[in-house]
C-alpha angles and dihedrals in degrees: 000000000000126000089223095048111138096174095272116126119233128216108264093224091052091047093052092050096047096044094044111161095331092123092060093045092047091063086075093056099036094101091050092050089053090049092050092044090054092052090047092051091051089051091050089054091047091056090041098245087128129023127249089251091054090048090053090054092049091047091052092047095047093046089052091052091048089053090052090051092050092048093047095241096111116102139172109225124210094258089067122078095209145337092281094060091043093054094047090048092053092048091049093046091054103034105022120213095009088065089060091053095062091084094057113126096007139084131213084250097066090034090061092041096053093045091050094047091050088049091049092048093053095044097045088051088053090050089051091051092050091049088053091054091052091045091054091049092052094048089050091050089048090054093047095048102030094118096048110101124229126185112247119222136204120183084003088291126118107271121159137336117277133165139234087243090061091045096052095041093046090064090042090057092045088056088060089061089051090051091052088058091043089055090050090053091049090052090054093047093045094081118104113237095179111120095036086100110185089352099282103074131241133283089219116098092251122176107225093173088061095054090044091059093039092055095043097245114152092222141347133249097250100193107069093207090051089050091058092043087059087077104097094013089069091052094046090051094049092045091053092050094047089047091054092050091047091051089060093047093045093053091047091050089050091053089052093050090048096046091049092058118103091243090064103020095180098135143015140185133220112280092247091064093055136062134228140221127260091227106017109067095190095062121118105178127195093221093152092060093040089055091046088053092049095044092048092049089050091052090051087064091058094084090061091051092050091049095048093051094051112021099095100037119119121229118290132050124315129179089236086083090071088071092062096068105068102053092034092057092042091052093051091050091047093051091052091050092047092051091049095050093041092054092044095050101039091056087066096051116137111218113206129213109250121209104223090187088072111120093244089063093052094119097041093105101041091113091052089050090052091048091051090056090048090052087053091057106271119129115253093241093052092045091049092051093046095052090041092054090049090053092048096049095041097247097111113126115184113242103217097175095095102034088118090072094070095031091055092052095050091051089060094087099159089222093167090057091048090051091050092054094063106104116246113239 
């Protein structure tokens, strides 16, 4: 069954190519199509396109389908082009003519759009919740380890003293930036496209404000052409936001892989969270974080894919949009999994005590030594040159008497202020 079927047969090879794996993908948006169909049916009754009795039948049928979806017994067989045709078929099979009325005043275009936007809203909200869990974990780790020193690096060379508290809370605060962008994406998605039909509206006296409230959208996309042009723009926006979040997670994962290596040896994890080598019995590999890094880098490429599919399309609907769904949905699912495993694993991190008197950290406190001279009355430039000359000619001896000055400042993490910055949902 096809919603656009006019009684003309279609070449099976063409059908297979154009449908692709849409049936499988549509299982993820089936519940949202039912939700939108129910709101649409209520609106049709409100404007007296269908009767109250017909609405009651459609409500019963849609609720039954929703139950099947929740129980995992709902399926889209090969004779159906997509979830939309399957749902209309089931309503028609059970209730006759009223099932055929459900499509009045809408097109498959806005039907797909509204189901996808409801799906995106729910899933981006889930992503936000999972980011918050990871954020809370990192702030807690920062508090626990705030007084444990960690060498800071620039250009992968020893630079200045830092702390594990700073390290954990730095990524926590970066996650806040990612949430700001996530909220912006949600605001764009939270606009009801239902009623735009094929992109040029409907001649029926539909009540789009009603369906907007019924579906929980904060507003509607008033211009029907703009509503249809949201297809593709929504996906590009989400891809950019997920890419930004994954950039943060990927960099953090890279730090973890680096710090676990024997050359750094700052952190470790329980053996059961790591993997070994088939020939080197000493290996303790951070495969989880390497896979997080790889998955996150892959997701960062999604924005380019979304742009290349859509960037030269004119206004209106084009079948190219069908190609956005699969990798978009996969990316959202992947991000949720990555956040779950990251939060699970990082809670079990083992922070090691680092001996900053080790020879390789000899120059870690040069800046503090300069600052000490400045506090004693020397100009910064003269103090810098004096310490620099000592380093160059090999006469530099670390002055450890005032290390506490810098250490005290890096322990002042302002964690309460960082916590307060996280946006309330």
